[in-house]
VOBA-1610 file (N, C-alpha, C; in pm, whole numbers, padded with zeros to 5 digits, always signed):
BEGIN
Met-00129-00422-00125Met-00108-00282-00098Met-00186-00243+00025Ser-00124-00162+00114Ser-00196-00117+00232Ser-00150+00023+00266Ser-00241+00101+00314Ser-00207+00234+00361Ser-00269+00255+00496Gly-00197+00330+00582Gly-00245+00348+00717Gly-00348+00458+00726Gly-00365+00512+00847Gly-00462+00617+00867Gly-00597+00560+00908Ser-00676+00644+00972Ser-00805+00597+01020Ser-00901+00574+00906Gly-00896+00661+00803Gly-00980+00644+00686Gly-01127+00660+00717Thr-01209+00658+00613Thr-01353+00665+00632Thr-01414+00526+00624Glu-01340+00431+00574Glu-01384+00292+00564Glu-01268+00202+00609Thr-01301+00080+00646Thr-01200-00013+00695Thr-01213-00147+00624Ser-01103-00194+00569Ser-01107-00324+00503Ser-01120-00434+00606Gly-01175-00547+00565Gly-01187-00662+00654Gly-01291-00647+00761Ser-01385-00553+00744Ser-01485-00529+00850Ser-01616-00602+00825Gly-01624-00677+00716Gly-01746-00751+00686Gly-01735-00897+00728Asp-01814-00982+00665Asp-01812-01125+00689Asp-01690-01182+00617Ile-01585-01213+00693Ile-01458-01253+00633Ile-01472-01380+00550Ala-01541-01479+00604Ala-01556-01606+00532Ala-01629-01586+00400Arg-01736-01506+00404Arg-01814-01482+00283Arg-01732-01403+00181Thr-01656-01305+00228Thr-01572-01227+00138Thr-01468-01316+00069Leu-01408-01405+00145Leu-01309-01496+00087Leu-01373-01588-00015Asp-01493-01635+00013Asp-01565-01718-00085Asp-01583-01643-00217Leu-01621-01516-00206Leu-01644-01436-00327Leu-01514-01407-00400Leu-01408-01378-00326Leu-01279-01346-00388Leu-01221-01466-00461Trp-01235-01582-00400Trp-01171-01701-00455Trp-01267-01788-00537Gly-01390-01742-00554Gly-01485-01815-00637Gly-01533-01944-00579Thr-01531-01955-00445Thr-01574-02080-00381Thr-01716-02072-00325Gly-01777-01952-00332Gly-01911-01937-00278Gly-02018-01976-00378Gln-02141-01986-00330Gln-02254-02019-00417Gln-02293-01900-00501Arg-02332-01927-00625Arg-02379-01823-00716Arg-02528-01800-00695Pro-02578-01682-00731Pro-02722-01657-00718Pro-02801-01761-00794Ser-02904-01814-00731Ser-02981-01922-00794Ser-03124-01881-00825Arg-03168-01765-00772Arg-03307-01727-00792Arg-03316-01585-00848Gly-03370-01574-00965Gly-03409-01446-01022Gly-03304-01339-01037Pro-03179-01371-01074Pro-03082-01263-01095Pro-03122-01180-01217Lys-03093-01051-01212Lys-03123-00963-01325Lys-03034-01002-01443Pro-03088-01020-01562Pro-03005-01054-01678Pro-02893-00952-01698Gly-02770-01001-01714Gly-02656-00913-01734Gly-02591-00866-01607Leu-02654-00886-01492Leu-02597-00844-01365Leu-02506-00954-01312Thr-02382-00920-01285Thr-02285-01015-01232Thr-02210-00950-01117Leu-02144-01031-01039Leu-02063-00978-00930Leu-01954-00887-00985Glu-01894-00928-01095Glu-01789-00847-01157Glu-01842-00709-01194Arg-01960-00703-01252Arg-02017-00575-01293Arg-02051-00489-01172Ile-02097-00550-01065Ile-02127-00475-00943Ile-02000-00412-00888Val-01892-00489-00884Val-01765-00437-00832Val-01714-00324-00921Glu-01723-00342-01053Glu-01678-00237-01145Glu-01759-00109-01126Ala-01890-00122-01110Ala-01975-00005-01089Ala-01939+00066-00959Ala-01909-00011-00855Ala-01871+00047-00727Ala-01742+00126-00740Ile-01645+00071-00813Ile-01518+00140-00834Ile-01540+00269-00913Glu-01627+00264-01013Glu-01656+00383-01092Glu-01716+00493-01006Val-01806+00457-00915Val-01866+00556-00825Val-01759+00616-00734Ala-01676+00530-00675Ala-01572+00579-00583Ala-01471+00666-00656Asp-01434+00629-00778Asp-01341+00710-00856Asp-01399+00848-00885Arg-01524+00851-00915Arg-01589+00976-00959Arg-01627+01065-00841Asp-01682+01005-00735Asp-01742+01084-00628Asp-01682+01059-00490Gly-01584+00971-00479Gly-01523+00944-00350Gly-01588+00828-00277Ile-01516+00773-00181Ile-01563+00656-00110Ile-01687+00688-00026Gly-01702+00814+00013Gly-01818+00852+00092Gly-01949+00840+00018Ala-01941+00838-00117Ala-02062+00827-00199Ala-02106+00682-00218Leu-02023+00588-00171Leu-02051+00447-00197Leu-02160+00393-00105Ser-02262+00334-00164Ser-02367+00266-00090Ser-02431+00164-00182Met-02496+00065-00124Met-02561-00035-00206Met-02671+00028-00291Arg-02741+00124-00234Arg-02848+00192-00309Arg-02790+00267-00430Arg-02675+00335-00407Arg-02613+00411-00517Arg-02567+00318-00628Ile-02508+00205-00592Ile-02462+00109-00693Ile-02581+00053-00771Ala-02688+00024-00701Ala-02808-00027-00768Ala-02861+00074-00869Thr-02862+00201-00830Thr-02908+00306-00921Thr-02819+00312-01045Glu-02688+00303-01025Glu-02594+00306-01138Glu-02620+00191-01234Leu-02659+00077-01181Leu-02678-00042-01262Leu-02822-00056-01312Gly-02908+00035-01268Gly-03047+00030-01313Gly-03123-00089-01259Thr-03097-00123-01135Thr-03165-00237-01074Thr-03208-00200-00932Gly-03280-00289-00867Gly-03320-00266-00729Gly-03208-00303-00632Thr-03207-00234-00520Thr-03101-00260-00422Thr-03099-00406-00377Met-03215-00466-00360Met-03221-00603-00312Met-03157-00700-00411Ser-03155-00664-00539Ser-03092-00752-00638Ser-02943-00769-00609Leu-02879-00665-00558Leu-02736-00672-00530Leu-02704-00772-00420Tyr-02796-00784-00324Tyr-02770-00871-00210Tyr-02771-01019-00249Arg-02816-01051-00368Arg-02804-01188-00416Arg-02660-01222-00454Tyr-02580-01119-00473Tyr-02442-01137-00518Tyr-02339-01106-00409Val-02367-01007-00327Val-02271-00964-00225Val-02348-00927-00098Pro-02300-00970+00021Pro-02376-00949+00145Pro-02400-00802+00178Gly-02304-00715+00149Gly-02322-00575+00187Gly-02204-00490+00145Lys-02205-00366+00189Lys-02104-00269+00149Lys-01964-00307+00197Ala-01954-00361+00318Ala-01822-00396+00373Ala-01754-00502+00287Glu-01828-00604+00250Glu-01771-00710+00165Glu-01741-00656+00025Leu-01828-00569-00024Leu-01807-00509-00156Leu-01678-00429-00158Leu-01649-00357-00051Leu-01526-00279-00044Leu-01403-00369-00058Asp-01404-00484+00009Asp-01290-00574-00001Asp-01275-00629-00143Leu-01386-00653-00211Leu-01379-00697-00350Leu-01322-00586-00438Met-01358-00462-00410Met-01305-00348-00485Met-01154-00337-00466Leu-01109-00352-00342Leu-00967-00339-00312Leu-00885-00445-00388Asp-00936-00566-00393Asp-00864-00670-00466Asp-00872-00646-00617Arg-00987-00598-00663Arg-01006-00576-00807Arg-00906-00476-00863Val-00880-00366-00792Val-00790-00264-00846Val-00644-00307-00843Gln-00615-00421-00778Gln-00478-00471-00775Gln-00451-00578-00882Arg-00548-00603-00968Arg-00524-00698-01077Arg-00408-00651-01163Pro-00328-00744-01218Pro-00214-00705-01301Pro-00252-00611-01415Ala-00369-00630-01476Ala-00409-00543-01586Ala-00435-00401-01537Glu-00473-00388-01409Glu-00501-00257-01350Glu-00374-00197-01291Asn-00287-00280-01239Asn-00168-00235-01168Asn-00045-00305-01225Pro-00007-00271-01350Pro+00096-00347-01420Pro+00239-00305-01381Ala+00281-00340-01261Ala+00416-00309-01218Ala+00513-00406-01284Asp+00588-00357-01381Asp+00683-00442-01452Asp+00822-00419-01395Pro+00873-00510-01313Pro+01002-00489-01249Pro+01121-00511-01342Gly+01097-00558-01464Gly+01208-00582-01556Gly+01295-00697-01511Asp+01423-00692-01549Asp+01514-00804-01521Asp+01635-00760-01439Gly+01626-00646-01374Gly+01748-00590-01316Gly+01774-00615-01170Gly+01695-00695-01102Gly+01723-00720-00962Gly+01625-00648-00870Trp+01658-00648-00740Trp+01563-00601-00641Trp+01539-00450-00647Arg+01642-00372-00677Arg+01622-00226-00678Arg+01527-00181-00790Pro+01547-00225-00914Pro+01448-00190-01017Pro+01308-00242-00984Ala+01301-00357-00917Ala+01170-00411-00880Ala+01099-00319-00782Leu+01173-00266-00684Leu+01113-00175-00587Leu+01080-00040-00650Glu+01164+00005-00744Glu+01132+00128-00816Glu+01001+00112-00892Ala+00988-00001-00962Ala+00865-00026-01039Ala+00745-00035-00946Leu+00762-00101-00831Leu+00653-00112-00735Leu+00610+00026-00688Ala+00705+00111-00654Ala+00674+00245-00603Ala+00599+00327-00707Arg+00646+00326-00830Arg+00584+00408-00934Arg+00446+00355-00971Ala+00432+00224-00977Ala+00301+00166-01009Ala+00201+00193-00897Thr+00247+00189-00772Thr+00158+00216-00660Thr+00115+00362-00658Leu+00208+00453-00690Leu+00172+00594-00698Leu+00066+00615-00807Ala+00086+00552-00921Ala-00011+00563-01030Ala-00146+00505-00989Leu-00145+00397-00912Leu-00269+00336-00865Leu-00345+00431-00773Tyr-00274+00496-00682Tyr-00338+00593-00593Tyr-00394+00711-00672Arg-00326+00750-00778Arg-00374+00864-00857Arg-00498+00826-00939Arg-00504+00700-00985Arg-00623+00656-01057Arg-00742+00638-00964His-00712+00597-00841His-00819+00568-00745His-00789+00639-00612Pro-00806+00771-00606Pro-00771+00847-00484Pro-00844+00798-00360Trp-00959+00735-00375Trp-01036+00686-00260Trp-00960+00581-00180Leu-00861+00518-00243Leu-00780+00420-00170Leu-00712+00482-00049Leu-00681+00612-00059Leu-00615+00681+00051Leu-00708+00705+00170Glu-00837+00684+00149Glu-00935+00703+00256Glu-00975+00571+00322Val-00913+00462+00281Val-00949+00331+00336Val-00839+00281+00428Asn-00875+00244+00547Asn-00782+00183+00642Asn-00763+00038+00601Gln-00645+00007+00546Gln-00616-00128+00500Gln-00517-00200+00590Ser-00516-00165+00718Ser-00422-00228+00809Ser-00452-00377+00829Arg-00576-00420+00799Arg-00614-00561+00810Arg-00681-00602+00678Pro-00600-00622+00574Pro-00658-00653+00442Pro-00706-00796+00431Ile-00808-00816+00351Ile-00851-00950+00311Ile-00770-00986+00187Leu-00695-01094+00193Leu-00603-01128+00084Leu-00672-01216-00019Gly-00702-01155-00132Gly-00761-01226-00245Gly-00655-01260-00347Pro-00695-01315-00461Pro-00599-01359-00562Pro-00515-01247-00620Ser-00573-01130-00644Ser-00495-01021-00702Ser-00389-00972-00606Ala-00426-00955-00479Ala-00330-00911-00378Ala-00216-01011-00363Leu-00251-01139-00358Leu-00147-01241-00341Leu-00060-01255-00465Asp-00119-01240-00584Asp-00039-01243-00706Asp+00066-01132-00704Gly+00023-01013-00662Gly+00117-00901-00656Gly+00225-00923-00552Met+00188-00975-00436Met+00286-01001-00331Met+00384-01109-00373Glu+00334-01212-00442Glu+00420-01320-00490Glu+00526-01264-00586Lys+00482-01177-00675Lys+00575-01119-00773Lys+00683-01037-00703Val+00641-00951-00610Val+00738-00864-00544Val+00834-00944-00456Phe+00781-01037-00375Phe+00868-01118-00290Phe+00970-01196-00373Ser+00926-01249-00488Ser+01019-01327-00570Ser+01132-01242-00624Arg+01105-01113-00648Arg+01206-01025-00704Arg+01301-00968-00599Ile+01256-00957-00473Ile+01343-00897-00372Ile+01409-01002-00283Lys+01381-01129-00306Lys+01448-01235-00230Lys+01600-01225-00235Pro+01659-01186-00351Pro+01806-01175-00357Pro+01866-01072-00262Met+01785-00991-00196Met+01838-00899-00096Met+01899-00976+00021Arg+01859-01103+00037Arg+01913-01191+00140Arg+01884-01137+00281Leu+01769-01073+00294Leu+01723-01031+00425Leu+01630-01139+00480Ser+01597-01129+00607Ser+01502-01224+00664Ser+01364-01195+00604Asp+01274-01291+00612Asp+01140-01272+00556Asp+01066-01155+00622Pro+01072-01141+00756Pro+01007-01023+00816Pro+01068-00892+00766Glu+01199-00892+00741Glu+01263-00771+00689Glu+01219-00742+00546Leu+01200-00847+00465Leu+01151-00826+00329Leu+01011-00766+00331Leu+00926-00816+00421Leu+00793-00758+00434Leu+00803-00613+00477Ser+00896-00583+00567Ser+00914-00446+00613Ser+00957-00355+00499Val+01037-00407+00407Val+01077-00328+00290Val+00954-00289+00209Ile+00864-00384+00186Ile+00742-00356+00109Ile+00656-00255+00182Val+00641-00272+00314Val+00563-00178+00395Val+00625-00038+00389Met+00758-00032+00394Met+00829+00095+00388Met+00802+00169+00258Ile+00812+00097+00147Ile+00789+00159+00017Ile+00645+00207+00005Asp+00551+00122+00048Asp+00410+00161+00036Asp+00378+00280+00125Gly+00436+00284+00244Gly+00412+00397+00334Gly+00463+00527+00274Tyr+00581+00520+00213Tyr+00637+00639+00149Tyr+00550+00685+00033Val+00509+00591-00050Val+00428+00625-00167Val+00292+00680-00124Ala+00229+00618-00025Ala+00099+00666+00021Ala+00109+00809+00073Gly+00217+00840+00144Gly+00236+00976+00194Gly+00252+01076+00080Ala+00330+01038-00020Ala+00350+01127-00135Ala+00220+01145-00212Ala+00147+01037-00232Ala+00020+01044-00305Ala-00080+01130-00230Arg-00083+01117-00098Arg-00177+01195-00017Arg-00144+01344-00026Thr-00015+01377-00024Thr+00026+01517-00037Thr-00017+01575-00171Gln+00004+01499-00278Gln-00038+01544-00410Gln-00190+01563-00416Leu-00264+01470-00358Leu-00409+01479-00359Leu-00457+01602-00281Tyr-00396+01627-00166Tyr-00435+01743-00086Tyr-00407+01873-00161Gln-00295+01878-00233Gln-00263+01998-00310Gln-00368+02023-00419Glu-00408+01916-00486Glu-00509+01929-00590Glu-00643+01971-00532Gln-00679+01912-00418Gln-00805+01948-00353Gln-00804+02093-00307Ala-00690+02140-00255Ala-00680+02278-00209Ala-00695+02375-00325Glu-00632+02343-00436Glu-00645+02429-00554Glu-00788+02435-00603His-00854+02318-00603His-00992+02312-00650His-01086+02389-00557Ser-01070+02372-00426Ser-01162+02434-00331Ser-01139+02583-00316Ser-01014+02628-00331Ser-00982+02770-00312Ser-00997+02851-00439Gly-00985+02784-00553Gly-00989+02856-00680Gly-00857+02923-00714Leu-00755+02904-00631Leu-00623+02961-00654Leu-00527+02853-00701Thr-00448+02884-00803Thr-00342+02792-00841Thr-00234+02795-00734Asp-00144+02700-00739Asp-00034+02698-00642Asp+00048+02826-00653Ala+00076+02869-00777Ala+00155+02992-00798Ala+00083+03113-00741Glu-00047+03122-00762Glu-00125+03235-00710Glu-00128+03235-00558Phe-00136+03116-00499Phe-00138+03104-00353Phe-00011+03160-00292Trp+00105+03122-00348Trp+00232+03168-00292Trp+00260+03314-00326Glu+00212+03358-00441Glu+00230+03498-00477Glu+00156+03589-00379Ala+00041+03543-00330Ala-00036+03621-00234Ala+00041+03639-00103Gln+00132+03548-00072Gln+00209+03556+00051Gln+00343+03627+00034Arg+00380+03652-00092Arg+00515+03704-00119Arg+00550+03832-00043Pro+00466+03935-00040Pro+00505+04058+00032Pro+00536+04032+00180Ala+00452+03952+00246Ala+00475+03924+00389Ala+00601+03843+00409Leu+00625+03748+00319Leu+00743+03663+00333Leu+00871+03742+00306Glu+00868+03830+00207Glu+00986+03912+00179Glu+01021+04000+00299Lys+00920+04056+00362Lys+00942+04138+00481Lys+01001+04055+00594Ala+00949+03932+00611Ala+01001+03845+00716Ala+01146+03807+00689Met+01179+03780+00562Met+01315+03739+00528Met+01415+03854+00546Ser+01370+03977+00529Ser+01461+04092+00542Ser+01477+04139+00686Ser+01402+04074+00777Ser+01406+04116+00917Ser+01531+04069+00990Gly+01600+03969+00934Gly+01717+03912+01001Gly+01682+03802+01099Arg+01556+03774+01116Arg+01512+03672+01212Arg+01529+03531+01157Tyr+01534+03518+01025Tyr+01542+03387+00963Tyr+01660+03381+00866Pro+01783+03389+00916Pro+01899+03399+00827Pro+01921+03278+00737Val+01893+03158+00787Val+01911+03038+00705Val+01808+03036+00592Met+01684+03062+00627Met+01579+03065+00526Met+01607+03175+00422Ala+01650+03290+00468Ala+01676+03402+00377Ala+01790+03371+00281Gly+01880+03284+00323Gly+01994+03251+00239Gly+01972+03135+00143Leu+01854+03077+00143Leu+01826+02965+00052Leu+01828+03013-00092Ser+01868+02924-00182Ser+01874+02959-00324Ser+01734+02984-00378Glu+01728+03057-00490Glu+01600+03095-00548Glu+01519+02975-00596Asp+01589+02865-00629Asp+01517+02748-00681Asp+01478+02647-00572Thr+01494+02685-00444Thr+01464+02592-00335Thr+01323+02537-00343Phe+01229+02623-00372Phe+01089+02582-00375Phe+01036+02569-00518Asp+01126+02539-00609Asp+01088+02521-00750Asp+00990+02406-00762Ala+00875+02433-00821Ala+00772+02329-00835Ala+00815+02217-00927Gly+00918+02239-01006Gly+00963+02136-01099Gly+01052+02029-01036Phe+01094+02051-00912Phe+01180+01951-00847Phe+01099+01828-00813Asp+01151+01711-00847Asp+01078+01586-00826Asp+01109+01531-00686His+01032+01574-00588His+01054+01530-00450His+01026+01381-00435Phe+00929+01331-00508Phe+00898+01188-00498Phe+01017+01104-00542Glu+01073+01134-00657Glu+01184+01054-00709Glu+01308+01068-00621Phe+01334+01188-00573Phe+01449+01209-00486Phe+01436+01126-00359Gly+01320+01131-00296Gly+01300+01054-00173Gly+01308+00905-00197Leu+01249+00859-00307Leu+01252+00716-00339Leu+01394+00667-00355Gln+01475+00742-00429Gln+01612+00699-00452Gln+01694+00698-00324Arg+01668+00790-00233Arg+01742+00791-00107Arg+01703+00671-00020Ile+01575+00633-00022Ile+01532+00513+00050Ile+01604+00391-00005Leu+01609+00381-00138Leu+01676+00267-00201Leu+01826+00269-00176Asp+01886+00388-00171Asp+02028+00398-00136Asp+02052+00341+00003Gly+01964+00376+00097Gly+01978+00323+00232Gly+01966+00173+00236Leu+01874+00117+00158Leu+01860-00027+00151Leu+01983-00092+00089Glu+02042-00025-00009Glu+02166-00076-00070Glu+02274-00092+00036Val+02288+00008+00123Val+02388+00002+00229Val+02358-00113+00323His+02232-00129+00361His+02195-00236+00453His+02218-00373+00392Val+02181-00389+00265Val+02200-00518+00198Val+02349-00551+00188Ala+02432-00451+00155Ala+02576-00473+00145Ala+02635-00510+00281Arg+02588-00444+00386Arg+02637-00475+00521Arg+02599-00617+00560Arg+02475-00658+00529Arg+02430-00792+00561Arg+02514-00896+00486Ala+02543-00868+00359Ala+02623-00961+00279Ala+02764-00973+00337Ala+02821-00862+00383Ala+02955-00865+00441Ala+02957-00944+00571Glu+02851-00929+00650Glu+02844-01002+00777Glu+02833-01153+00752Glu+02757-01190+00648Glu+02741-01332+00617Glu+02868-01391+00558Gly+02953-01305+00498Gly+03074-01354+00435Gly+03190-01372+00532Arg+03170-01330+00655Arg+03279-01344+00754Arg+03303-01489+00791
//
């Protein structure tokens, strides 16, 4: 999974070789004086808990040490620093148990639907993911397991491999945008103290006056349910993307059949 944007943190910015050793279990384990009960797994879990609760900006080695009731230097026996820890966190949240995208047995379209919905749920469980620039991810076992599953299910699209990757990037980009919009709406409601309904009600008199001015005839003629909060914009957009892919896949199949 990857999302664009500058973010407040960047994946792959630490010691790449050391991070890969930790992800794949090929590195050396602490040999001197580790705190009883302290493990790399527990450190990563504590870091995720902090980021989930307080945002990625709250993440630091000192903060994680405090959460675990140990000294900061104890953590460095397990992980070189915050940058490497972030990459371990990113791979950890993509484990199948954490991100159980079940594509079922129906082919590439249900697989992409499942991927989109599971990714949206992942962003909602861990909003800090939207603040991380993952344009250069470190590929650990969880990330590769997920990619293997998705590629195996969308291979029947009969597109080129770069095009298949582009399909995955397309879906993730759409989902990240939708998740970010939802997050911003929630943050705005929290910071302003106004519900969405209260916010728009405060604008109603000015908007009604603008609509009756004749300056915005198309807007004034929109149906009353145009801005209904119950409309599922995410699902509508997802299905239209998949419809477009259906057309492209059918066209490619027809070209190959000539």
